All heavy atoms as TSV, in Angstrom:
chain	resi	resn	atom	element	x	y	z
A	1	MET	N	N	-40.391	235.595	129.001
A	1	MET	CA	C	-40.430	234.305	128.392
A	1	MET	C	C	-39.664	233.286	129.190
A	1	MET	O	O	-40.015	232.117	129.092
A	1	MET	CB	C	-39.698	234.521	126.901
A	1	MET	CG	C	-39.800	233.321	126.047
A	1	MET	SD	S	-41.547	233.089	125.557
A	1	MET	CE	C	-41.355	231.889	124.428
A	2	ASN	N	N	-38.730	233.630	129.856
A	2	ASN	CA	C	-37.854	232.641	130.736
A	2	ASN	C	C	-38.791	232.265	131.851
A	2	ASN	O	O	-38.523	231.111	132.319
A	2	ASN	CB	C	-36.706	233.394	131.356
A	2	ASN	CG	C	-35.584	233.477	130.239
A	2	ASN	OD1	O	-35.544	232.760	129.256
A	2	ASN	ND2	N	-34.593	234.144	130.547
A	3	TYR	N	N	-39.769	232.961	132.276
A	3	TYR	CA	C	-40.690	232.440	133.257
A	3	TYR	C	C	-41.479	231.188	132.846
A	3	TYR	O	O	-41.949	230.541	133.729
A	3	TYR	CB	C	-41.678	233.595	133.753
A	3	TYR	CG	C	-40.910	234.828	134.298
A	3	TYR	CD1	C	-40.855	235.909	133.739
A	3	TYR	CD2	C	-40.188	234.710	135.572
A	3	TYR	CE1	C	-40.193	237.087	134.229
A	3	TYR	CE2	C	-39.503	235.713	136.124
A	3	TYR	CZ	C	-39.570	236.973	135.468
A	3	TYR	OH	O	-38.797	238.005	136.084
A	4	ILE	N	N	-41.605	231.090	131.466
A	4	ILE	CA	C	-42.353	229.896	131.070
A	4	ILE	C	C	-41.342	228.805	130.698
A	4	ILE	O	O	-41.671	227.590	130.928
A	4	ILE	CB	C	-43.074	230.349	129.681
A	4	ILE	CG1	C	-44.299	231.427	130.170
A	4	ILE	CG2	C	-43.722	229.193	129.102
A	4	ILE	CD1	C	-44.800	232.029	128.930
A	5	LEU	N	N	-40.206	229.218	130.139
A	5	LEU	CA	C	-39.260	228.146	129.644
A	5	LEU	C	C	-38.563	227.404	130.855
A	5	LEU	O	O	-38.374	226.139	130.726
A	5	LEU	CB	C	-38.336	228.787	128.694
A	5	LEU	CG	C	-38.818	229.255	127.324
A	5	LEU	CD1	C	-37.810	230.007	126.572
A	5	LEU	CD2	C	-39.453	228.200	126.615
A	6	ILE	N	N	-38.242	228.026	131.845
A	6	ILE	CA	C	-37.473	227.365	132.889
A	6	ILE	C	C	-38.398	226.424	133.696
A	6	ILE	O	O	-38.022	225.370	133.847
A	6	ILE	CB	C	-37.001	228.518	133.996
A	6	ILE	CG1	C	-35.971	229.322	133.111
A	6	ILE	CG2	C	-36.359	227.757	135.147
A	6	ILE	CD1	C	-34.689	229.791	133.659
A	7	PRO	N	N	-39.654	226.743	134.037
A	7	PRO	CA	C	-40.478	225.689	134.604
A	7	PRO	C	C	-40.713	224.576	133.621
A	7	PRO	O	O	-40.809	223.337	134.014
A	7	PRO	CB	C	-41.785	226.368	134.924
A	7	PRO	CG	C	-41.499	227.783	135.085
A	7	PRO	CD	C	-40.232	228.064	134.136
A	8	ALA	N	N	-40.886	224.862	132.286
A	8	ALA	CA	C	-41.009	223.831	131.300
A	8	ALA	C	C	-39.836	222.893	131.246
A	8	ALA	O	O	-39.968	221.647	131.230
A	8	ALA	CB	C	-41.316	224.436	129.936
A	9	LEU	N	N	-38.681	223.414	131.422
A	9	LEU	CA	C	-37.357	222.735	131.400
A	9	LEU	C	C	-37.330	221.813	132.605
A	9	LEU	O	O	-36.928	220.606	132.521
A	9	LEU	CB	C	-36.261	223.579	131.373
A	9	LEU	CG	C	-34.826	222.903	131.393
A	9	LEU	CD1	C	-34.658	222.038	130.117
A	9	LEU	CD2	C	-33.648	223.997	131.453
A	10	ILE	N	N	-37.714	222.387	133.839
A	10	ILE	CA	C	-37.763	221.562	135.025
A	10	ILE	C	C	-38.664	220.307	134.890
A	10	ILE	O	O	-38.379	219.264	135.213
A	10	ILE	CB	C	-37.987	222.464	136.160
A	10	ILE	CG1	C	-36.832	223.434	136.505
A	10	ILE	CG2	C	-38.364	221.679	137.580
A	10	ILE	CD1	C	-37.225	224.507	137.430
A	11	ILE	N	N	-39.901	220.665	134.336
A	11	ILE	CA	C	-40.937	219.548	134.201
A	11	ILE	C	C	-40.408	218.410	133.222
A	11	ILE	O	O	-40.474	217.372	133.484
A	11	ILE	CB	C	-42.175	220.132	133.807
A	11	ILE	CG1	C	-42.772	220.995	134.801
A	11	ILE	CG2	C	-43.200	219.050	133.333
A	11	ILE	CD1	C	-44.067	221.790	134.414
A	12	LEU	N	N	-39.750	218.942	132.183
A	12	LEU	CA	C	-39.233	217.911	131.217
A	12	LEU	C	C	-38.088	217.135	131.798
A	12	LEU	O	O	-37.952	215.863	131.638
A	12	LEU	CB	C	-38.761	218.578	129.983
A	12	LEU	CG	C	-39.737	219.265	129.025
A	12	LEU	CD1	C	-39.193	220.070	127.957
A	12	LEU	CD2	C	-40.576	218.073	128.370
A	13	CYS	N	N	-37.299	217.728	132.691
A	13	CYS	CA	C	-36.195	217.005	133.412
A	13	CYS	C	C	-36.874	215.989	134.329
A	13	CYS	O	O	-36.295	214.792	134.416
A	13	CYS	CB	C	-35.224	217.922	134.083
A	13	CYS	SG	S	-34.228	218.858	132.962
A	14	ILE	N	N	-37.870	216.398	135.071
A	14	ILE	CA	C	-38.529	215.416	135.928
A	14	ILE	C	C	-39.143	214.257	135.130
A	14	ILE	O	O	-38.987	213.083	135.523
A	14	ILE	CB	C	-39.597	216.116	136.725
A	14	ILE	CG1	C	-38.882	217.038	137.746
A	14	ILE	CG2	C	-40.444	215.125	137.477
A	14	ILE	CD1	C	-39.808	217.939	138.484
A	15	MET	N	N	-39.775	214.472	133.944
A	15	MET	CA	C	-40.338	213.463	133.199
A	15	MET	C	C	-39.248	212.523	132.569
A	15	MET	O	O	-39.458	211.406	132.414
A	15	MET	CB	C	-41.074	214.056	132.078
A	15	MET	CG	C	-42.330	214.807	132.593
A	15	MET	SD	S	-43.194	215.834	131.316
A	15	MET	CE	C	-43.923	214.533	130.300
A	16	VAL	N	N	-38.068	213.141	132.292
A	16	VAL	CA	C	-36.959	212.258	131.900
A	16	VAL	C	C	-36.567	211.326	132.953
A	16	VAL	O	O	-36.433	210.031	132.754
A	16	VAL	CB	C	-35.640	213.083	131.445
A	16	VAL	CG1	C	-34.488	212.225	131.263
A	16	VAL	CG2	C	-35.969	213.769	130.209
A	17	VAL	N	N	-36.432	211.767	134.197
A	17	VAL	CA	C	-36.076	210.951	135.225
A	17	VAL	C	C	-37.044	209.820	135.534
A	17	VAL	O	O	-36.752	208.724	135.713
A	17	VAL	CB	C	-35.721	211.733	136.551
A	17	VAL	CG1	C	-35.489	210.784	137.821
A	17	VAL	CG2	C	-34.520	212.660	136.432
A	18	VAL	N	N	-38.334	210.219	135.471
A	18	VAL	CA	C	-39.496	209.248	135.813
A	18	VAL	C	C	-39.509	208.173	134.743
A	18	VAL	O	O	-39.549	206.942	135.050
A	18	VAL	CB	C	-40.861	210.050	135.805
A	18	VAL	CG1	C	-41.898	208.981	135.758
A	18	VAL	CG2	C	-40.910	210.816	137.046
A	19	SER	N	N	-39.383	208.528	133.415
A	19	SER	CA	C	-39.467	207.551	132.371
A	19	SER	C	C	-38.098	206.670	132.416
A	19	SER	O	O	-38.153	205.422	132.181
A	19	SER	CB	C	-39.448	208.253	130.994
A	19	SER	OG	O	-38.446	209.028	130.783
A	20	LEU	N	N	-37.049	207.157	132.898
A	20	LEU	CA	C	-35.826	206.316	133.009
A	20	LEU	C	C	-35.928	205.411	134.204
A	20	LEU	O	O	-35.653	204.229	134.013
A	20	LEU	CB	C	-34.603	207.267	133.348
A	20	LEU	CG	C	-33.301	206.618	133.556
A	20	LEU	CD1	C	-32.780	205.833	132.373
A	20	LEU	CD2	C	-32.200	207.571	134.024
A	21	VAL	N	N	-36.540	205.793	135.235
A	21	VAL	CA	C	-36.787	204.872	136.333
A	21	VAL	C	C	-37.767	203.818	136.038
A	21	VAL	O	O	-37.532	202.579	136.319
A	21	VAL	CB	C	-37.269	205.640	137.648
A	21	VAL	CG1	C	-37.659	204.583	138.740
A	21	VAL	CG2	C	-36.105	206.554	138.174
A	22	ARG	N	N	-38.787	204.191	135.195
A	22	ARG	CA	C	-39.800	203.200	134.812
A	22	ARG	C	C	-39.218	202.169	133.870
A	22	ARG	O	O	-39.432	200.981	133.911
A	22	ARG	CB	C	-40.898	203.833	134.128
A	22	ARG	CG	C	-41.900	204.662	135.066
A	22	ARG	CD	C	-43.022	205.320	134.350
A	22	ARG	NE	N	-43.856	204.223	133.832
A	22	ARG	CZ	C	-44.938	204.473	132.973
A	22	ARG	NH1	N	-45.093	205.744	132.605
A	22	ARG	NH2	N	-45.673	203.464	132.596
A	23	GLY	N	N	-38.336	202.731	132.979
A	23	GLY	CA	C	-37.556	201.675	132.121
A	23	GLY	C	C	-36.660	200.820	132.752
A	23	GLY	O	O	-36.603	199.645	132.411
A	24	VAL	N	N	-36.065	201.307	133.828
A	24	VAL	CA	C	-35.078	200.457	134.567
A	24	VAL	C	C	-35.865	199.454	135.341
A	24	VAL	O	O	-35.381	198.263	135.461
A	24	VAL	CB	C	-34.094	201.298	135.525
A	24	VAL	CG1	C	-33.273	200.414	136.446
A	24	VAL	CG2	C	-33.214	202.095	134.569
A	25	VAL	N	N	-36.947	199.838	135.909
A	25	VAL	CA	C	-37.744	198.843	136.776
A	25	VAL	C	C	-38.352	197.798	135.810
A	25	VAL	O	O	-38.215	196.562	136.192
A	25	VAL	CB	C	-38.920	199.641	137.370
A	25	VAL	CG1	C	-39.885	198.620	137.935
A	25	VAL	CG2	C	-38.361	200.471	138.537
A	26	ALA	N	N	-38.721	198.189	134.698
A	26	ALA	CA	C	-39.207	197.163	133.686
A	26	ALA	C	C	-38.131	196.268	133.256
A	26	ALA	O	O	-38.335	195.060	133.135
A	26	ALA	CB	C	-39.810	197.845	132.513
A	27	PHE	N	N	-36.958	196.672	133.029
A	27	PHE	CA	C	-35.774	195.894	132.723
A	27	PHE	C	C	-35.425	194.907	133.817
A	27	PHE	O	O	-35.238	193.677	133.618
A	27	PHE	CB	C	-34.562	196.762	132.473
A	27	PHE	CG	C	-33.307	195.998	132.246
A	27	PHE	CD1	C	-33.106	195.385	130.976
A	27	PHE	CD2	C	-32.402	195.861	133.137
A	27	PHE	CE1	C	-31.980	194.593	130.841
A	27	PHE	CE2	C	-31.208	195.151	133.052
A	27	PHE	CZ	C	-30.911	194.535	131.825
A	28	LEU	N	N	-35.507	195.388	135.084
A	28	LEU	CA	C	-35.236	194.468	136.186
A	28	LEU	C	C	-36.242	193.460	136.384
A	28	LEU	O	O	-35.992	192.240	136.676
A	28	LEU	CB	C	-35.077	195.327	137.452
A	28	LEU	CG	C	-33.892	196.246	137.641
A	28	LEU	CD1	C	-34.026	197.142	138.941
A	28	LEU	CD2	C	-32.541	195.450	137.606
A	29	LYS	N	N	-37.541	193.811	136.104
A	29	LYS	CA	C	-38.610	192.739	136.182
A	29	LYS	C	C	-38.498	191.779	135.048
A	29	LYS	O	O	-38.582	190.551	135.248
A	29	LYS	CB	C	-40.004	193.416	136.053
A	29	LYS	CG	C	-40.341	194.208	137.331
A	29	LYS	CD	C	-41.802	194.775	137.135
A	29	LYS	CE	C	-42.279	195.497	138.331
A	29	LYS	NZ	N	-43.526	196.145	138.250
A	30	THR	N	N	-38.084	192.200	133.825
A	30	THR	CA	C	-37.771	191.337	132.812
A	30	THR	C	C	-36.689	190.336	133.066
A	30	THR	O	O	-36.848	189.142	132.850
A	30	THR	CB	C	-37.457	192.105	131.525
A	30	THR	OG1	O	-38.510	193.007	131.217
A	30	THR	CG2	C	-37.167	191.301	130.255
A	31	THR	N	N	-35.636	190.823	133.643
A	31	THR	CA	C	-34.430	189.994	134.020
A	31	THR	C	C	-34.928	188.997	135.064
A	31	THR	O	O	-34.522	187.842	134.953
A	31	THR	CB	C	-33.387	190.840	134.491
A	31	THR	OG1	O	-32.990	191.713	133.483
A	31	THR	CG2	C	-32.114	190.034	134.741
A	32	LYS	N	N	-35.682	189.454	136.060
A	32	LYS	CA	C	-36.093	188.575	137.135
A	32	LYS	C	C	-37.013	187.446	136.573
A	32	LYS	O	O	-36.824	186.206	136.970
A	32	LYS	CB	C	-36.811	189.318	138.166
A	32	LYS	CG	C	-37.312	188.553	139.361
A	32	LYS	CD	C	-38.069	189.403	140.322
A	32	LYS	CE	C	-38.658	188.565	141.424
A	32	LYS	NZ	N	-39.398	189.269	142.438
A	33	ILE	N	N	-37.965	187.828	135.760
A	33	ILE	CA	C	-38.854	186.821	135.200
A	33	ILE	C	C	-38.052	185.833	134.240
A	33	ILE	O	O	-38.358	184.545	134.323
A	33	ILE	CB	C	-40.063	187.524	134.314
A	33	ILE	CG1	C	-40.889	188.274	135.302
A	33	ILE	CG2	C	-40.777	186.443	133.496
A	33	ILE	CD1	C	-42.031	189.181	134.580
A	34	ASP	N	N	-37.134	186.325	133.506
A	34	ASP	CA	C	-36.412	185.470	132.717
A	34	ASP	C	C	-35.545	184.522	133.508
A	34	ASP	O	O	-35.394	183.382	133.087
A	34	ASP	CB	C	-35.527	186.315	131.798
A	34	ASP	CG	C	-34.906	185.547	130.587
A	34	ASP	OD1	O	-35.479	184.679	130.223
A	34	ASP	OD2	O	-33.844	186.011	130.190
A	35	LEU	N	N	-34.897	185.015	134.653
A	35	LEU	CA	C	-34.039	184.090	135.413
A	35	LEU	C	C	-34.897	183.111	136.021
A	35	LEU	O	O	-34.584	181.912	136.299
A	35	LEU	CB	C	-33.294	184.888	136.399
A	35	LEU	CG	C	-32.180	185.789	135.871
A	35	LEU	CD1	C	-31.618	186.625	137.004
A	35	LEU	CD2	C	-31.174	184.908	135.231
A	36	GLU	N	N	-36.152	183.423	136.544
A	36	GLU	CA	C	-36.927	182.421	137.342
A	36	GLU	C	C	-37.638	181.351	136.447
A	36	GLU	O	O	-37.620	180.210	136.843
A	36	GLU	CB	C	-38.094	183.267	138.040
A	36	GLU	CG	C	-37.646	184.087	139.181
A	36	GLU	CD	C	-38.672	184.869	139.883
A	36	GLU	OE1	O	-39.878	184.859	139.331
A	36	GLU	OE2	O	-38.400	185.434	140.862
A	37	SER	N	N	-38.040	181.817	135.263
A	37	SER	CA	C	-38.678	180.904	134.348
A	37	SER	C	C	-37.720	180.103	133.436
A	37	SER	O	O	-38.047	179.034	133.096
A	37	SER	CB	C	-39.719	181.632	133.416
A	37	SER	OG	O	-39.127	182.371	132.610
A	38	GLY	N	N	-36.637	180.679	133.119
A	38	GLY	CA	C	-35.725	180.010	132.159
A	38	GLY	C	C	-36.081	180.204	130.758
A	38	GLY	O	O	-35.468	179.666	129.884
A	39	GLU	N	N	-37.253	180.906	130.550
A	39	GLU	CA	C	-37.666	181.005	129.088
A	39	GLU	C	C	-37.756	182.545	128.857
A	39	GLU	O	O	-38.022	183.333	129.664
A	39	GLU	CB	C	-39.025	180.347	129.020
A	39	GLU	CG	C	-39.102	178.955	129.217
A	39	GLU	CD	C	-40.555	178.369	129.104
A	39	GLU	OE1	O	-41.386	179.091	128.745
A	39	GLU	OE2	O	-40.731	177.151	129.515
A	40	GLY	N	N	-37.402	182.856	127.667
A	40	GLY	CA	C	-37.519	184.269	127.255
A	40	GLY	C	C	-38.825	184.612	126.592
A	40	GLY	O	O	-39.168	185.775	126.325
A	41	GLU	N	N	-39.792	183.650	126.570
A	41	GLU	CA	C	-41.074	184.019	125.805
A	41	GLU	C	C	-41.966	184.735	126.697
A	41	GLU	O	O	-42.981	185.416	126.267
A	41	GLU	CB	C	-41.721	182.660	125.408
A	41	GLU	CG	C	-40.861	181.894	124.483
A	41	GLU	CD	C	-41.434	180.524	124.153
A	41	GLU	OE1	O	-42.380	180.081	124.647
A	41	GLU	OE2	O	-40.845	179.753	123.316
A	42	THR	N	N	-41.887	184.699	128.036
A	42	THR	CA	C	-42.916	185.220	128.974
A	42	THR	C	C	-42.657	186.737	129.208
A	42	THR	O	O	-43.383	187.286	129.887
A	42	THR	CB	C	-42.854	184.435	130.248
A	42	THR	OG1	O	-41.476	184.539	130.854
A	42	THR	CG2	C	-43.243	183.116	130.084
A	43	VAL	N	N	-41.642	187.222	128.753
A	43	VAL	CA	C	-41.186	188.614	129.036
A	43	VAL	C	C	-41.505	189.650	128.051
A	43	VAL	O	O	-41.027	190.805	128.209
A	43	VAL	CB	C	-39.761	188.712	129.489
A	43	VAL	CG1	C	-39.460	187.814	130.649
A	43	VAL	CG2	C	-38.829	188.258	128.277
A	44	THR	N	N	-42.262	189.276	126.997
A	44	THR	CA	C	-42.469	190.169	125.908
A	44	THR	C	C	-43.312	191.407	126.285
A	44	THR	O	O	-42.982	192.640	125.862
A	44	THR	CB	C	-43.153	189.479	124.738
A	44	THR	OG1	O	-44.500	188.959	125.208
A	44	THR	CG2	C	-42.395	188.500	124.136
A	45	ASP	N	N	-44.239	191.344	127.247
A	45	ASP	CA	C	-44.975	192.473	127.784
A	45	ASP	C	C	-44.087	193.434	128.514
A	45	ASP	O	O	-44.098	194.600	128.319
A	45	ASP	CB	C	-46.098	192.036	128.634
A	45	ASP	CG	C	-47.195	191.249	127.951
A	45	ASP	OD1	O	-47.265	191.474	126.706
A	45	ASP	OD2	O	-47.910	190.415	128.542
A	46	MET	N	N	-43.213	192.879	129.278
A	46	MET	CA	C	-42.210	193.750	130.080
A	46	MET	C	C	-41.312	194.444	129.098
A	46	MET	O	O	-40.874	195.556	129.344
A	46	MET	CB	C	-41.553	192.982	131.168
A	46	MET	CG	C	-42.536	192.304	132.172
A	46	MET	SD	S	-43.553	193.733	132.980
A	46	MET	CE	C	-42.349	194.660	133.857
A	47	GLN	N	N	-40.861	193.795	128.106
A	47	GLN	CA	C	-40.044	194.336	127.088
A	47	GLN	C	C	-40.618	195.483	126.315
A	47	GLN	O	O	-39.952	196.442	126.095
A	47	GLN	CB	C	-39.405	193.296	126.197
A	47	GLN	CG	C	-38.524	192.327	126.729
A	47	GLN	CD	C	-38.016	191.107	125.920
A	47	GLN	OE1	O	-38.713	190.786	124.968
A	47	GLN	NE2	N	-37.093	190.364	126.190
A	48	LEU	N	N	-41.890	195.249	126.012
A	48	LEU	CA	C	-42.634	196.380	125.304
A	48	LEU	C	C	-42.790	197.533	126.242
A	48	LEU	O	O	-42.575	198.789	125.891
A	48	LEU	CB	C	-44.005	195.899	124.962
A	48	LEU	CG	C	-44.097	194.961	123.770
A	48	LEU	CD1	C	-45.478	194.387	123.479
A	48	LEU	CD2	C	-43.457	195.517	122.517
A	49	MET	N	N	-43.011	197.291	127.547
A	49	MET	CA	C	-43.080	198.416	128.600
A	49	MET	C	C	-41.766	199.095	128.613
A	49	MET	O	O	-41.684	200.350	128.636
A	49	MET	CB	C	-43.552	197.890	129.856
A	49	MET	CG	C	-43.667	198.977	130.972
A	49	MET	SD	S	-44.457	198.249	132.366
A	49	MET	CE	C	-43.641	199.253	133.547
A	50	GLN	N	N	-40.714	198.357	128.650
A	50	GLN	CA	C	-39.309	198.935	128.700
A	50	GLN	C	C	-39.031	199.820	127.505
A	50	GLN	O	O	-38.537	200.807	127.605
A	50	GLN	CB	C	-38.337	197.847	128.895
A	50	GLN	CG	C	-36.899	198.220	128.856
A	50	GLN	CD	C	-35.952	197.050	128.819
A	50	GLN	OE1	O	-36.390	195.909	128.975
A	50	GLN	NE2	N	-34.643	197.415	128.689
A	51	ASN	N	N	-39.389	199.322	126.334
A	51	ASN	CA	C	-39.185	200.099	125.063
A	51	ASN	C	C	-39.915	201.351	125.081
A	51	ASN	O	O	-39.419	202.416	124.693
A	51	ASN	CB	C	-39.458	199.269	123.875
A	51	ASN	CG	C	-38.486	198.082	123.553
A	51	ASN	OD1	O	-37.342	198.169	124.159
A	51	ASN	ND2	N	-38.856	197.121	122.925
A	52	LYS	N	N	-41.247	201.329	125.544
A	52	LYS	CA	C	-41.960	202.494	125.569
A	52	LYS	C	C	-41.499	203.598	126.550
A	52	LYS	O	O	-41.413	204.698	126.258
A	52	LYS	CB	C	-43.399	202.177	125.947
A	52	LYS	CG	C	-44.169	201.449	124.896
A	52	LYS	CD	C	-45.563	201.100	125.399
A	52	LYS	CE	C	-46.419	200.369	124.256
A	52	LYS	NZ	N	-47.728	199.948	124.758
A	53	ALA	N	N	-40.956	203.088	127.716
A	53	ALA	CA	C	-40.402	203.954	128.784
A	53	ALA	C	C	-39.194	204.667	128.155
A	53	ALA	O	O	-38.946	205.795	128.332
A	53	ALA	CB	C	-40.163	203.266	129.934
A	54	MET	N	N	-38.382	203.899	127.529
A	54	MET	CA	C	-37.072	204.369	127.043
A	54	MET	C	C	-37.241	205.366	125.748
A	54	MET	O	O	-36.591	206.339	125.666
A	54	MET	CB	C	-36.117	203.311	126.620
A	54	MET	CG	C	-35.626	202.491	127.802
A	54	MET	SD	S	-34.667	203.516	128.947
A	54	MET	CE	C	-35.288	203.011	130.471
A	55	PHE	N	N	-38.271	205.063	124.905
A	55	PHE	CA	C	-38.544	205.980	123.892
A	55	PHE	C	C	-39.181	207.319	124.449
A	55	PHE	O	O	-38.764	208.349	123.867
A	55	PHE	CB	C	-39.558	205.315	122.903
A	55	PHE	CG	C	-39.857	206.108	121.744
A	55	PHE	CD1	C	-38.855	206.246	120.660
A	55	PHE	CD2	C	-41.074	206.720	121.548
A	55	PHE	CE1	C	-39.166	207.054	119.605
A	55	PHE	CE2	C	-41.381	207.542	120.390
A	55	PHE	CZ	C	-40.416	207.709	119.406
A	56	ALA	N	N	-40.013	207.113	125.481
A	56	ALA	CA	C	-40.520	208.359	126.128
A	56	ALA	C	C	-39.445	209.164	126.771
A	56	ALA	O	O	-39.353	210.425	126.573
A	56	ALA	CB	C	-41.458	208.021	127.206
A	57	ARG	N	N	-38.391	208.533	127.264
A	57	ARG	CA	C	-37.231	209.259	127.898
A	57	ARG	C	C	-36.540	210.048	126.726
A	57	ARG	O	O	-36.103	211.190	126.918
A	57	ARG	CB	C	-36.205	208.277	128.512
A	57	ARG	CG	C	-35.033	208.984	129.024
A	57	ARG	CD	C	-34.036	207.944	129.623
A	57	ARG	NE	N	-33.624	206.932	128.616
A	57	ARG	CZ	C	-32.619	207.121	127.768
A	57	ARG	NH1	N	-31.915	208.246	127.772
A	57	ARG	NH2	N	-32.303	206.198	126.870
A	58	ILE	N	N	-36.349	209.347	125.564
A	58	ILE	CA	C	-35.591	210.132	124.483
A	58	ILE	C	C	-36.465	211.289	123.997
A	58	ILE	O	O	-35.905	212.318	123.761
A	58	ILE	CB	C	-35.477	209.084	123.284
A	58	ILE	CG1	C	-34.421	207.978	123.750
A	58	ILE	CG2	C	-34.992	209.874	122.067
A	58	ILE	CD1	C	-34.279	206.843	122.847
A	59	LYS	N	N	-37.818	211.171	123.904
A	59	LYS	CA	C	-38.564	212.348	123.524
A	59	LYS	C	C	-38.504	213.452	124.476
A	59	LYS	O	O	-38.367	214.612	124.050
A	59	LYS	CB	C	-40.064	211.884	123.390
A	59	LYS	CG	C	-40.515	211.006	122.179
A	59	LYS	CD	C	-41.905	210.805	122.036
A	59	LYS	CE	C	-42.542	210.158	123.292
A	59	LYS	NZ	N	-43.947	209.904	123.191
A	60	TYR	N	N	-38.550	213.177	125.787
A	60	TYR	CA	C	-38.358	214.175	126.800
A	60	TYR	C	C	-37.096	214.906	126.783
A	60	TYR	O	O	-36.868	216.068	126.924
A	60	TYR	CB	C	-38.728	213.680	128.171
A	60	TYR	CG	C	-40.187	213.129	128.337
A	60	TYR	CD1	C	-40.525	211.990	129.018
A	60	TYR	CD2	C	-41.336	213.831	127.654
A	60	TYR	CE1	C	-41.766	211.562	129.145
A	60	TYR	CE2	C	-42.556	213.286	127.779
A	60	TYR	CZ	C	-42.790	212.223	128.524
A	60	TYR	OH	O	-44.111	211.718	128.573
A	61	GLN	N	N	-35.951	214.067	126.526
A	61	GLN	CA	C	-34.625	214.660	126.489
A	61	GLN	C	C	-34.593	215.576	125.312
A	61	GLN	O	O	-33.950	216.635	125.349
A	61	GLN	CB	C	-33.647	213.515	126.360
A	61	GLN	CG	C	-33.360	212.929	127.692
A	61	GLN	CD	C	-32.286	211.874	127.555
A	61	GLN	OE1	O	-32.163	211.191	126.596
A	61	GLN	NE2	N	-31.507	211.556	128.654
A	62	ALA	N	N	-35.139	215.149	124.230
A	62	ALA	CA	C	-35.077	216.005	122.916
A	62	ALA	C	C	-35.869	217.345	123.188
A	62	ALA	O	O	-35.391	218.366	122.741
A	62	ALA	CB	C	-35.645	215.302	121.706
A	63	ALA	N	N	-36.932	217.253	123.809
A	63	ALA	CA	C	-37.789	218.410	124.126
A	63	ALA	C	C	-36.946	219.341	125.118
A	63	ALA	O	O	-37.022	220.579	124.966
A	63	ALA	CB	C	-39.168	218.035	124.724
A	64	ALA	N	N	-36.344	218.757	126.071
A	64	ALA	CA	C	-35.600	219.535	127.099
A	64	ALA	C	C	-34.389	220.270	126.290
A	64	ALA	O	O	-34.178	221.361	126.665
A	64	ALA	CB	C	-35.050	218.632	128.218
A	65	ILE	N	N	-33.691	219.554	125.401
A	65	ILE	CA	C	-32.618	220.202	124.737
A	65	ILE	C	C	-33.191	221.342	123.847
A	65	ILE	O	O	-32.531	222.382	123.743
A	65	ILE	CB	C	-31.904	219.063	123.806
A	65	ILE	CG1	C	-31.157	218.154	124.769
A	65	ILE	CG2	C	-31.044	219.892	122.834
A	65	ILE	CD1	C	-30.637	217.028	123.944
A	66	GLY	N	N	-34.284	221.074	123.235
A	66	GLY	CA	C	-34.942	222.169	122.461
A	66	GLY	C	C	-35.253	223.384	123.368
A	66	GLY	O	O	-35.029	224.598	122.916
A	67	VAL	N	N	-35.760	223.198	124.552
A	67	VAL	CA	C	-35.958	224.337	125.471
A	67	VAL	C	C	-34.724	225.047	125.877
A	67	VAL	O	O	-34.731	226.340	125.888
A	67	VAL	CB	C	-36.796	223.804	126.728
A	67	VAL	CG1	C	-36.830	224.859	127.855
A	67	VAL	CG2	C	-38.235	223.390	126.303
A	68	VAL	N	N	-33.696	224.393	126.109
A	68	VAL	CA	C	-32.385	224.883	126.399
A	68	VAL	C	C	-31.932	225.680	125.204
A	68	VAL	O	O	-31.332	226.906	125.472
A	68	VAL	CB	C	-31.319	223.903	126.819
A	68	VAL	CG1	C	-29.958	224.330	126.884
A	68	VAL	CG2	C	-31.759	223.146	128.139
A	69	VAL	N	N	-32.060	225.240	124.083
A	69	VAL	CA	C	-31.560	225.953	122.810
A	69	VAL	C	C	-32.389	227.280	122.782
A	69	VAL	O	O	-31.815	228.416	122.550
A	69	VAL	CB	C	-31.759	225.166	121.616
A	69	VAL	CG1	C	-31.648	225.930	120.303
A	69	VAL	CG2	C	-30.715	224.001	121.600
A	70	VAL	N	N	-33.743	227.258	122.977
A	70	VAL	CA	C	-34.569	228.443	122.916
A	70	VAL	C	C	-34.111	229.533	124.027
A	70	VAL	O	O	-33.905	230.652	123.822
A	70	VAL	CB	C	-35.999	228.082	123.025
A	70	VAL	CG1	C	-36.833	229.342	123.218
A	70	VAL	CG2	C	-36.442	227.336	121.846
A	71	ILE	N	N	-33.869	228.878	125.138
A	71	ILE	CA	C	-33.372	229.836	126.237
A	71	ILE	C	C	-32.082	230.414	125.920
A	71	ILE	O	O	-31.829	231.668	126.109
A	71	ILE	CB	C	-33.260	229.049	127.583
A	71	ILE	CG1	C	-34.714	228.651	128.141
A	71	ILE	CG2	C	-32.467	229.901	128.666
A	71	ILE	CD1	C	-34.585	227.662	129.369
A	72	LEU	N	N	-31.139	229.804	125.332
A	72	LEU	CA	C	-29.886	230.306	124.965
A	72	LEU	C	C	-30.004	231.296	123.801
A	72	LEU	O	O	-29.199	232.335	123.870
A	72	LEU	CB	C	-28.847	229.148	124.521
A	72	LEU	CG	C	-28.393	228.228	125.638
A	72	LEU	CD1	C	-27.517	227.118	125.212
A	72	LEU	CD2	C	-27.588	229.046	126.730
A	73	LEU	N	N	-30.890	231.014	122.903
A	73	LEU	CA	C	-31.071	231.903	121.773
A	73	LEU	C	C	-31.713	233.251	122.257
A	73	LEU	O	O	-31.404	234.314	121.776
A	73	LEU	CB	C	-32.004	231.350	120.755
A	73	LEU	CG	C	-31.243	230.265	119.883
A	73	LEU	CD1	C	-32.327	229.583	118.946
A	73	LEU	CD2	C	-30.063	230.872	119.050
A	74	LEU	N	N	-32.659	233.150	123.285
A	74	LEU	CA	C	-33.293	234.421	123.750
A	74	LEU	C	C	-32.275	235.159	124.705
A	74	LEU	O	O	-32.511	236.385	124.858
A	74	LEU	CB	C	-34.579	234.036	124.613
A	74	LEU	CG	C	-35.677	233.453	123.748
A	74	LEU	CD1	C	-36.848	233.125	124.642
A	74	LEU	CD2	C	-36.150	234.530	122.670
A	75	ALA	N	N	-31.373	234.422	125.324
A	75	ALA	CA	C	-30.385	235.158	126.147
A	75	ALA	C	C	-29.434	236.078	125.460
A	75	ALA	O	O	-28.821	236.869	125.935
A	75	ALA	CB	C	-29.636	234.187	126.947
A	76	GLN	N	N	-29.259	235.825	124.078
A	76	GLN	CA	C	-28.251	236.549	123.337
A	76	GLN	C	C	-28.778	237.937	122.965
A	76	GLN	O	O	-29.761	238.148	122.666
A	76	GLN	CB	C	-27.744	235.777	122.176
A	76	GLN	CG	C	-26.924	234.617	122.731
A	76	GLN	CD	C	-26.448	233.873	121.370
A	76	GLN	OE1	O	-26.655	234.182	120.317
A	76	GLN	NE2	N	-25.622	232.818	121.750
């Protein structure tokens, strides 16, 4: 069973990092657009992308924690 759970945990950790980077990039683009234009109205698309990336990160983290719990329960 660990042969399945450990690769799943590694994949979930990679997905957490990827979604975190995507969210930070969206945040930086939002800040850059806001500073250049002086208006906050043009950044709504980037803010939505940032929110989606951060929500995805939370889902992947929760799934990774679930996998760790299962690994710990099976180890006992």
